[in-house]
C-alpha positions as CSV (number, residue, x, y, z in Angstrom):
1,M,-86.4,-21.5,-123.5
2,K,-88.7,-19.2,-121.6
3,Q,-88.4,-20.5,-118.5
4,F,-84.7,-20.1,-119.0
5,F,-85.0,-16.3,-119.7
6,Y,-87.5,-16.1,-116.7
7,L,-84.5,-17.7,-114.3
8,L,-82.1,-15.6,-115.6
9,F,-84.3,-12.8,-114.9
10,L,-84.9,-14.0,-111.5
11,T,-81.3,-14.9,-110.7
12,I,-80.4,-11.1,-112.4
13,L,-82.9,-9.1,-110.1
14,A,-81.5,-10.8,-107.2
15,I,-78.2,-10.2,-107.5
16,A,-79.7,-6.6,-108.1
17,C,-82.0,-6.6,-105.2
18,S,-78.9,-7.8,-102.8
19,Q,-76.1,-5.5,-103.6
20,P,-75.5,-3.0,-101.1
21,Q,-76.5,1.1,-101.7
22,A,-74.2,3.6,-100.8
23,D,-74.7,7.2,-101.1
24,K,-71.5,7.6,-103.2
25,V,-68.8,5.6,-105.0
26,Y,-65.5,7.0,-106.4
27,I,-64.6,4.8,-109.5
28,N,-61.3,4.8,-111.5
29,A,-58.9,6.8,-108.6
30,K,-55.9,6.2,-107.4
31,I,-56.3,6.0,-103.9
32,W,-54.3,5.4,-101.0
33,T,-55.5,4.3,-97.9
34,G,-53.0,4.8,-95.3
35,D,-54.2,1.2,-94.1
36,S,-51.8,-1.6,-94.4
37,S,-53.9,-4.1,-94.5
38,N,-55.1,-2.5,-97.7
39,P,-52.5,0.1,-99.0
40,T,-54.6,0.6,-102.3
41,A,-57.7,1.0,-104.4
42,S,-59.5,2.0,-107.1
43,V,-62.7,2.4,-105.6
44,M,-64.8,4.0,-102.4
45,A,-68.2,3.9,-101.9
46,I,-69.8,6.3,-98.8
47,K,-72.7,5.7,-97.0
48,G,-73.7,8.7,-95.1
49,D,-70.8,10.4,-93.7
50,K,-68.3,6.6,-93.2
51,I,-67.1,4.7,-96.1
52,V,-68.8,1.6,-96.8
53,Y,-66.2,0.4,-99.1
54,V,-62.4,0.3,-100.6
55,G,-61.5,-1.9,-103.0
56,D,-60.9,-3.0,-106.8
57,D,-64.6,-3.8,-107.8
58,P,-67.0,-0.8,-109.7
59,S,-69.9,-3.1,-109.1
60,A,-69.7,-3.7,-105.3
61,F,-72.1,-1.2,-103.7
62,K,-74.8,0.5,-105.9
63,A,-74.5,3.9,-106.2
64,A,-77.1,6.9,-105.9
65,E,-74.0,9.4,-107.8
66,L,-71.3,7.3,-109.9
67,I,-68.1,9.6,-109.5
68,D,-65.2,9.0,-112.0
69,L,-62.0,10.6,-111.2
70,Q,-60.1,9.7,-114.1
71,G,-57.0,7.9,-112.8
72,K,-56.7,11.2,-109.9
73,R,-54.7,10.6,-106.9
74,L,-57.3,10.3,-103.8
75,L,-55.6,10.5,-99.8
76,P,-57.3,10.8,-96.8
77,G,-58.2,14.4,-95.1
78,F,-55.1,16.5,-94.4
79,T,-54.9,17.6,-90.8
80,D,-53.1,20.9,-89.8
81,N,-51.8,19.8,-86.4
82,H,-50.8,23.5,-85.7
83,T,-53.1,27.1,-86.3
84,H,-54.4,29.7,-85.1
85,F,-56.9,30.1,-87.2
86,L,-58.7,33.0,-86.5
87,S,-55.7,35.4,-86.8
88,A,-55.1,33.2,-90.2
89,G,-58.3,34.5,-91.3
90,Y,-58.4,38.2,-91.0
91,A,-54.7,38.0,-92.1
92,L,-55.9,36.8,-95.6
93,A,-57.4,40.3,-96.0
94,S,-54.5,42.1,-94.3
95,V,-51.4,43.9,-95.3
96,Q,-49.4,41.7,-97.1
97,L,-45.5,41.8,-96.0
98,K,-44.1,37.8,-95.8
99,D,-42.5,38.4,-98.9
100,A,-41.6,42.1,-98.9
101,M,-37.9,41.8,-100.0
102,S,-36.3,45.6,-98.9
103,R,-36.5,48.2,-96.4
104,Q,-38.6,50.5,-99.3
105,E,-41.1,47.8,-100.4
106,F,-42.2,46.6,-96.8
107,I,-42.6,50.5,-96.1
108,N,-44.8,50.8,-99.8
109,R,-46.5,48.4,-98.4
110,I,-47.7,49.6,-95.5
111,K,-48.1,53.0,-97.0
112,E,-50.7,51.1,-99.9
113,F,-52.5,49.3,-97.2
114,C,-52.9,52.2,-95.0
115,D,-54.2,54.9,-98.1
116,T,-56.7,52.1,-99.4
117,H,-58.3,52.2,-95.3
118,P,-58.8,55.3,-94.9
119,D,-59.7,55.0,-91.0
120,S,-58.0,55.2,-88.1
121,S,-58.5,50.7,-87.2
122,W,-55.6,48.8,-86.4
123,V,-53.6,47.1,-88.7
124,L,-52.4,43.8,-87.5
125,E,-51.3,40.5,-88.3
126,G,-48.5,41.0,-91.5
127,S,-46.1,38.8,-91.2
128,W,-43.0,40.2,-92.2
129,D,-39.3,39.0,-92.5
130,H,-36.3,41.4,-91.5
131,E,-33.9,38.5,-92.7
132,N,-35.5,39.7,-96.2
133,W,-33.4,42.8,-96.1
134,G,-30.6,41.4,-94.5
135,G,-31.4,41.5,-90.7
136,E,-31.4,45.0,-90.0
137,L,-35.1,45.5,-88.0
138,P,-37.8,48.3,-88.6
139,S,-38.1,51.0,-85.9
140,K,-41.1,53.3,-85.9
141,E,-39.8,56.1,-87.9
142,W,-39.9,54.1,-90.8
143,I,-43.7,53.6,-91.2
144,D,-44.8,56.8,-88.9
145,S,-45.7,59.1,-91.7
146,V,-47.2,56.7,-93.9
147,T,-49.7,55.1,-91.7
148,G,-52.4,57.8,-91.2
149,N,-54.2,57.7,-88.0
150,H,-54.3,53.8,-88.2
151,P,-52.3,52.6,-84.9
152,L,-50.0,49.2,-85.9
153,F,-49.3,46.5,-84.7
154,I,-47.9,43.9,-87.1
155,S,-46.1,40.0,-86.9
156,R,-43.3,38.8,-87.6
157,Y,-44.4,35.5,-89.4
158,D,-43.1,33.5,-86.2
159,N,-45.1,35.4,-84.1
160,H,-42.6,36.6,-81.9
161,M,-41.8,39.5,-82.1
162,A,-43.9,42.4,-83.4
163,F,-43.8,45.6,-84.7
164,A,-46.1,49.3,-83.2
165,N,-45.1,52.5,-84.9
166,S,-46.1,55.6,-82.7
167,K,-49.7,56.0,-83.0
168,A,-50.1,51.7,-81.5
169,M,-47.3,52.8,-78.6
170,E,-49.0,55.9,-77.8
171,L,-52.4,55.0,-77.1
172,A,-50.6,51.6,-75.0
173,G,-48.5,54.3,-72.6
174,I,-45.2,53.2,-74.1
175,N,-42.1,55.4,-73.4
176,A,-38.4,56.1,-72.7
177,S,-38.9,54.6,-69.4
178,T,-41.0,51.5,-70.0
179,V,-39.7,48.2,-69.2
180,S,-39.2,44.8,-70.1
181,P,-41.4,42.2,-68.7
182,D,-40.4,38.8,-67.5
183,G,-40.3,36.8,-70.1
184,G,-39.9,39.5,-73.1
185,V,-37.5,42.5,-74.5
186,L,-38.8,46.0,-75.2
187,V,-36.1,47.0,-77.6
188,K,-34.7,50.0,-77.1
189,N,-32.9,52.9,-79.0
190,A,-29.1,54.8,-78.4
191,K,-31.3,56.9,-77.3
192,G,-33.0,54.2,-74.6
193,E,-36.5,54.6,-76.3
194,P,-38.8,52.1,-77.8
195,T,-38.0,51.8,-81.5
196,G,-41.1,49.9,-82.0
197,I,-40.0,46.3,-81.6
198,F,-41.6,44.2,-79.5
199,K,-40.5,40.5,-78.6
200,D,-42.7,37.4,-76.9
201,A,-43.8,38.9,-73.6
202,A,-43.5,42.3,-74.2
203,M,-46.0,41.9,-76.6
204,S,-48.7,42.2,-74.6
205,L,-48.0,45.5,-73.6
206,I,-49.8,46.5,-76.7
207,N,-52.3,44.0,-76.7
208,R,-53.7,44.9,-73.7
209,V,-55.2,48.1,-75.8
210,I,-56.1,46.6,-79.0
211,P,-59.6,46.1,-78.9
212,E,-61.4,42.4,-79.2
213,P,-63.1,41.9,-82.3
214,A,-66.9,41.1,-81.9
215,K,-68.4,38.3,-82.9
216,A,-69.7,38.7,-86.0
217,Q,-65.9,40.0,-87.1
218,L,-64.4,36.5,-85.7
219,D,-67.7,34.8,-87.4
220,Q,-66.0,36.4,-90.6
221,Y,-62.3,35.4,-89.9
222,F,-63.2,31.5,-88.8
223,D,-65.5,31.3,-92.6
224,A,-62.8,32.8,-94.5
225,A,-59.9,30.7,-93.1
226,A,-62.4,27.1,-93.6
227,R,-63.2,27.8,-96.9
228,Y,-59.1,29.0,-97.5
229,A,-58.0,25.7,-95.5
230,V,-60.6,22.9,-97.5
231,E,-59.3,24.4,-100.6
232,R,-56.2,23.2,-99.7
233,G,-57.5,20.0,-99.2
234,V,-57.8,19.8,-95.5
235,T,-60.7,18.5,-94.1
236,H,-58.9,18.7,-89.9
237,V,-57.4,21.7,-88.0
238,N,-55.8,22.1,-84.7
239,D,-56.4,25.2,-83.5
240,M,-54.0,27.0,-80.8
241,S,-56.0,29.9,-80.4
242,S,-55.6,33.6,-81.3
243,Y,-57.8,35.3,-79.5
244,G,-57.7,33.9,-75.6
245,G,-58.5,30.4,-77.0
246,W,-62.2,30.7,-74.9
247,N,-63.4,33.4,-77.4
248,D,-62.0,31.0,-80.7
249,M,-63.8,27.7,-79.3
250,E,-67.2,30.4,-78.8
251,T,-66.6,31.2,-82.7
252,Y,-66.0,27.5,-83.5
253,R,-68.9,26.5,-81.0
254,R,-71.3,29.6,-83.1
255,A,-70.6,27.7,-86.1
256,V,-71.5,23.6,-85.5
257,G,-74.3,23.0,-86.9
258,T,-74.3,25.0,-89.7
259,D,-73.5,25.4,-93.0
260,R,-70.9,27.6,-91.6
261,M,-68.8,24.2,-90.2
262,I,-67.1,22.9,-93.3
263,L,-64.0,21.1,-91.8
264,R,-63.5,19.3,-88.2
265,M,-61.9,21.0,-85.5
266,Y,-59.7,20.9,-82.3
267,S,-60.1,23.7,-80.2
268,F,-56.8,24.1,-77.3
269,V,-57.2,27.0,-75.0
270,P,-54.3,28.2,-72.9
271,L,-52.4,26.0,-70.3
272,A,-52.8,28.7,-67.6
273,T,-56.1,28.3,-68.3
274,W,-56.8,24.6,-67.1
275,E,-58.8,24.6,-64.3
276,K,-61.3,26.5,-66.2
277,L,-61.1,24.2,-69.0
278,D,-61.7,20.9,-66.7
279,S,-64.9,23.0,-65.0
280,F,-66.0,23.1,-68.4
281,V,-65.4,19.7,-69.4
282,Q,-67.2,18.4,-66.4
283,K,-69.4,20.1,-67.5
284,N,-70.3,20.0,-71.1
285,G,-67.9,17.0,-72.2
286,R,-65.2,17.6,-74.7
287,G,-67.7,18.3,-77.9
288,D,-68.0,15.7,-80.8
289,D,-66.2,14.6,-83.6
290,M,-67.0,18.0,-85.9
291,L,-65.6,20.2,-83.0
292,K,-63.7,18.9,-80.0
293,W,-61.9,20.1,-77.3
294,G,-60.3,19.7,-74.1
295,G,-56.5,20.8,-74.9
296,L,-54.4,23.2,-73.8
297,K,-51.7,25.0,-75.3
298,G,-48.5,26.0,-73.2
299,Y,-45.3,28.0,-73.8
300,V,-41.7,27.2,-73.0
301,D,-39.6,29.5,-75.0
302,G,-39.9,32.1,-78.4
303,S,-38.5,31.3,-81.9
304,L,-35.0,31.3,-83.4
305,G,-35.6,34.5,-85.9
306,S,-36.8,36.8,-83.0
307,T,-33.3,35.2,-81.1
308,T,-36.4,34.3,-78.2
309,A,-35.8,30.2,-78.6
310,W,-33.8,29.1,-75.6
311,F,-30.9,27.2,-76.1
312,H,-28.4,25.6,-74.0
313,Q,-25.4,27.6,-75.5
314,P,-25.2,31.3,-76.8
315,Y,-26.3,32.6,-79.6
316,L,-23.5,33.5,-82.4
317,D,-24.8,36.7,-83.6
318,D,-26.1,37.5,-80.0
319,P,-23.3,35.9,-77.2
320,H,-25.0,37.4,-74.2
321,S,-28.1,35.4,-75.2
322,H,-29.4,32.2,-74.8
323,G,-33.3,33.1,-75.6
324,L,-36.1,33.2,-73.5
325,N,-37.5,30.7,-71.2
326,I,-41.2,32.7,-71.8
327,T,-42.8,31.5,-69.3
328,D,-42.1,30.9,-65.2
329,T,-40.5,27.3,-65.2
330,N,-41.9,26.5,-62.0
331,L,-46.0,27.5,-63.4
332,L,-44.7,25.6,-66.0
333,R,-44.8,22.8,-64.2
334,K,-47.3,23.3,-61.8
335,W,-49.9,23.7,-64.8
336,V,-48.7,21.1,-66.8
337,T,-49.1,18.7,-64.2
338,G,-52.3,19.7,-62.3
339,A,-53.8,19.6,-65.9
340,D,-53.0,15.6,-67.0
341,K,-53.8,14.9,-63.7
342,A,-57.3,15.9,-64.4
343,G,-57.2,13.7,-67.8
344,L,-56.7,17.4,-70.3
345,H,-54.8,17.0,-73.4
346,V,-51.6,19.0,-72.6
347,A,-49.4,20.6,-76.1
348,V,-46.3,23.0,-75.2
349,H,-44.4,24.9,-77.8
350,A,-40.6,24.5,-77.5
351,I,-37.9,25.8,-79.7
352,G,-35.0,25.7,-78.3
353,D,-32.5,22.2,-77.8
354,R,-32.7,23.6,-74.0
355,A,-36.3,24.4,-74.0
356,N,-36.9,20.8,-75.7
357,D,-35.4,19.2,-72.8
358,F,-36.9,20.9,-70.2
359,I,-40.3,20.5,-71.2
360,L,-39.5,16.7,-71.6
361,S,-38.1,15.7,-67.9
362,V,-41.5,18.0,-67.1
363,Y,-44.1,15.5,-69.3
364,G,-41.9,13.0,-67.4
365,E,-42.6,14.5,-64.1
366,A,-45.6,14.4,-64.4
367,A,-46.1,10.5,-66.0
368,K,-44.2,9.5,-63.2
369,L,-46.6,11.3,-60.6
370,N,-50.2,11.3,-62.1
371,G,-50.0,7.2,-63.0
372,P,-49.9,5.5,-66.3
373,R,-52.6,6.7,-69.0
374,D,-53.1,7.4,-72.3
375,R,-52.0,11.3,-71.9
376,R,-50.1,11.8,-75.9
377,F,-48.1,14.8,-74.6
378,R,-47.3,16.7,-77.2
379,V,-44.4,19.1,-78.1
380,E,-45.7,22.1,-80.1
381,H,-42.3,22.9,-83.4
382,A,-39.8,20.7,-81.5
383,Q,-37.8,21.8,-84.0
384,H,-33.5,21.9,-82.9
385,V,-33.2,18.5,-80.5
386,S,-30.2,16.8,-79.3
387,K,-30.2,12.3,-80.0
388,D,-30.9,12.0,-76.7
389,A,-34.2,14.5,-76.4
390,I,-35.0,12.1,-79.7
391,A,-35.0,9.2,-77.7
392,N,-36.6,10.7,-74.4
393,F,-39.5,11.5,-77.4
394,S,-39.9,8.1,-78.4
395,N,-39.0,6.1,-74.6
396,Q,-42.2,8.4,-73.1
397,G,-44.3,8.0,-75.8
398,V,-44.6,12.3,-76.5
399,V,-45.7,13.5,-80.1
400,A,-43.8,15.8,-81.5
401,S,-45.4,17.9,-83.7
402,M,-44.0,19.6,-86.1
403,H,-43.7,21.8,-89.0
404,P,-41.6,21.2,-92.0
405,Y,-42.4,24.3,-94.0
406,H,-40.5,26.7,-91.7
407,M,-36.9,25.7,-93.2
408,Y,-38.2,26.7,-96.6
409,D,-37.4,29.9,-94.0
410,D,-35.4,29.3,-91.5
411,G,-32.8,27.6,-93.8
412,I,-31.5,30.7,-95.0
413,W,-31.0,32.4,-92.2
414,A,-30.2,29.9,-89.5
415,Y,-26.3,29.2,-89.8
416,K,-25.8,32.8,-88.5
417,R,-27.8,32.0,-85.2
418,L,-26.5,28.8,-84.4
419,D,-23.3,26.1,-85.1
420,T,-23.8,23.3,-87.2
421,N,-23.7,20.7,-84.2
422,R,-26.9,22.3,-83.3
423,L,-28.2,22.4,-87.1
424,K,-28.0,18.5,-87.3
425,G,-30.7,18.4,-84.8
426,T,-33.0,21.1,-86.8
427,Y,-36.4,19.4,-88.5
428,A,-35.5,16.5,-87.7
429,F,-37.7,14.1,-88.9
430,R,-35.4,11.0,-90.4
431,S,-34.4,10.8,-87.0
432,M,-37.4,11.4,-85.0
433,I,-39.1,8.3,-87.7
434,D,-36.1,6.1,-87.1
435,K,-36.3,6.1,-83.6
436,G,-40.3,5.5,-83.7
437,V,-41.2,8.8,-82.6
438,N,-45.3,9.5,-82.6
439,L,-44.4,12.4,-85.5
440,S,-47.3,15.1,-87.2
441,F,-47.3,17.7,-89.5
442,G,-48.6,21.2,-89.7
443,S,-48.4,24.7,-90.4
444,D,-48.9,27.0,-87.9
445,W,-51.0,29.1,-90.4
446,P,-50.3,31.8,-90.4
447,V,-47.0,31.7,-89.6
448,A,-46.6,29.4,-92.9
449,S,-48.8,28.0,-95.2
450,V,-51.6,25.9,-94.5
451,N,-51.0,24.5,-98.0
452,P,-50.0,20.7,-97.1
453,M,-48.7,20.8,-100.2
454,Y,-46.0,23.2,-99.1
455,G,-45.1,21.0,-95.9
456,V,-44.9,18.0,-97.8
457,F,-42.6,19.4,-100.7
458,S,-40.6,20.4,-97.6
459,A,-40.4,17.8,-95.6
460,V,-39.0,15.4,-98.9
461,T,-36.7,17.6,-100.7
462,R,-35.5,20.0,-97.6
463,I,-35.0,22.9,-100.4
464,T,-34.6,26.1,-98.6
465,G,-35.8,29.6,-100.3
466,D,-32.3,31.5,-101.5
467,G,-31.9,28.0,-103.6
468,K,-28.9,27.5,-102.5
469,N,-29.5,23.8,-101.0
470,P,-30.9,22.0,-104.3
471,G,-29.3,18.9,-102.6
472,G,-31.2,19.8,-99.4
473,W,-30.4,21.3,-95.8
474,Y,-29.3,19.0,-93.9
475,P,-30.0,16.0,-96.2
476,A,-29.7,13.5,-93.7
477,E,-32.8,13.8,-92.4
478,K,-35.1,13.6,-95.4
479,I,-38.1,11.2,-95.1
480,S,-40.6,9.9,-98.3
481,V,-43.8,11.6,-99.8
482,E,-45.5,8.6,-97.8
483,D,-44.2,9.7,-94.7
484,A,-44.4,12.6,-95.4
485,I,-48.9,12.2,-96.0
486,R,-48.9,10.2,-92.8
487,A,-47.4,12.1,-91.1
488,Y,-50.0,14.8,-92.0
489,T,-53.0,12.1,-92.0
490,A,-52.8,9.0,-89.4
491,G,-49.9,10.8,-87.7
492,N,-51.8,13.7,-86.8
493,A,-55.5,11.9,-86.0
494,Y,-53.1,10.1,-83.1
495,G,-51.7,13.2,-82.0
496,S,-55.2,14.3,-81.9
497,F,-57.1,11.3,-80.4
498,F,-58.6,11.5,-83.4
499,D,-57.2,7.6,-84.7
500,G,-59.3,5.1,-86.9
501,K,-61.8,7.6,-87.2
502,I,-59.8,10.4,-90.0
503,G,-56.3,10.1,-91.2
504,I,-57.1,6.5,-93.0
505,L,-59.4,5.2,-95.7
506,K,-61.0,2.5,-93.9
507,V,-64.4,0.6,-93.6
508,G,-66.3,2.5,-90.9
509,A,-63.9,5.2,-91.1
510,Y,-65.4,9.2,-91.9
511,A,-65.4,10.0,-95.1
512,D,-62.5,13.0,-95.3
513,F,-61.0,12.7,-98.5
514,T,-58.8,15.1,-101.0
515,V,-58.6,15.0,-105.2
516,L,-55.1,16.3,-106.2
517,E,-54.5,17.5,-109.7
518,E,-51.5,15.6,-110.2
519,D,-50.3,12.1,-108.6
520,I,-47.4,13.5,-105.3
521,L,-46.3,10.2,-105.4
522,T,-45.0,9.7,-108.9
523,I,-43.7,13.4,-109.3
524,A,-40.8,14.7,-109.2
525,P,-40.6,15.9,-105.3
526,E,-39.3,19.4,-106.3
527,K,-43.2,19.4,-108.0
528,I,-44.9,18.7,-105.1
529,K,-44.9,22.5,-103.7
530,E,-47.2,23.2,-107.0
531,V,-50.0,21.0,-107.0
532,R,-53.6,21.9,-106.1
533,V,-56.6,20.1,-105.2
534,L,-59.7,19.6,-107.0
535,R,-61.5,18.4,-104.7
536,T,-62.5,17.8,-100.8
537,I,-64.6,16.2,-99.3
538,V,-65.5,16.2,-95.4
539,G,-68.0,13.6,-93.7
540,G,-69.3,12.7,-97.2
541,K,-70.1,16.0,-98.1
542,Q,-67.8,17.9,-100.9
543,V,-66.8,21.2,-99.3
544,F,-64.7,21.8,-102.3
545,L,-64.6,21.1,-106.2
546,R,-62.4,22.8,-108.6
547,M,-64.6,24.7,-111.4
548,E,-61.5,25.8,-113.6
């Protein structure tokens, strides 16, 4: 008998010694992996910054730390495919105007902010929307008496139109004789005087006199934005720049290797600087898996809300305008072709149907000229497209980098600008997926909230902010919750040249994931917007834990 127990002891000891070791094992989870070969699991083991096990056996790995998730939903970490990250960090502490629903509330909030900041600093961002009070654009006379010594230049929430007070225009030398630049509009009143409204390229008339933030300020903006993002389950962002792109990238490079770098970044710089980026990449490589560069961002047109998106047919509410192509088309074609030949990653903003058709044609020309390679051209927004354009996205392998929560706002007033035929091709998620287009999702933060729950909610329900479309705005384009999650995870990984590393929970991938308080795969879709994040993990390290 003693020999039996001795042999049993040796057997147990051998099993224990042979059990592989993990740093952390998460158990009792409802895991959606994004991996078609192993779609669901309840246990995940982490060693270092990588996943070493995904399955249902809690004893598969010996854990230095065992975390019981008590049946909560665990998903791959979300990527936001399009942010203006440092502007968003600044905006968190600036005047908040997005939900100012009347002219007077707009004025009152600006007054309160300026009164509580008794200095002469610039007031920026704001994210106002004139559609909230019927569509009347603000004028400098509204706010000159309440802004004190502050020069003010606050953006409409789409960042394609901004509003200046007289102090800002005085500093910039703007007066009745100032003309609108190519690709922009300086709005003037009946007397020929500037009203304070600047559209697209005209915004540079004021931007050029706004002092650049110091490095310490940019670091503060980054820290604020990073904390805010991980609290909402975002583990990776594509940044389309706020301060010229190069200042942004240097801000992120200062954070790398410190405990401030709590999420992954892919930094894009302006397309016009592609030759500088080419030289930089040749000298410095493309970064690493915490901070990567090599991407370029350009523009074809403006936005629907500012009536500067470029369409084949004129606007219903401005029949003399088709919108703007805000970058010279010859220059844009030259930049795309040159950057692509250099092997850089090109992403170009296109909102209107004509803008989308144009950039797809440019991409086709560049691919034909430069020969086959894995280039993953992107169209940022891809907002209003025809059936032919969707087929071209698919045939050319172009990534549709889209932003579903915009429709929560646009769906309230877009009918004033576009006819039904054009609106049918607005945020065409279902049609894109059905045609096999590479679809990725994000927010355009601070244009819309960085919270992926808002984007999933919008893509699935297509509900608009006025409550008038409870069944969905053009509901044929609704997609499933899993489709929306996939666009925010694996779809974004592909669009960032990160596929296989993030956006999927499988052995060998980075341990980037988030845990939600509710299961968005089973709750009523209308409630998804309210769901909060409990934990966010990046590279195996917990960067956020909800304590309440």
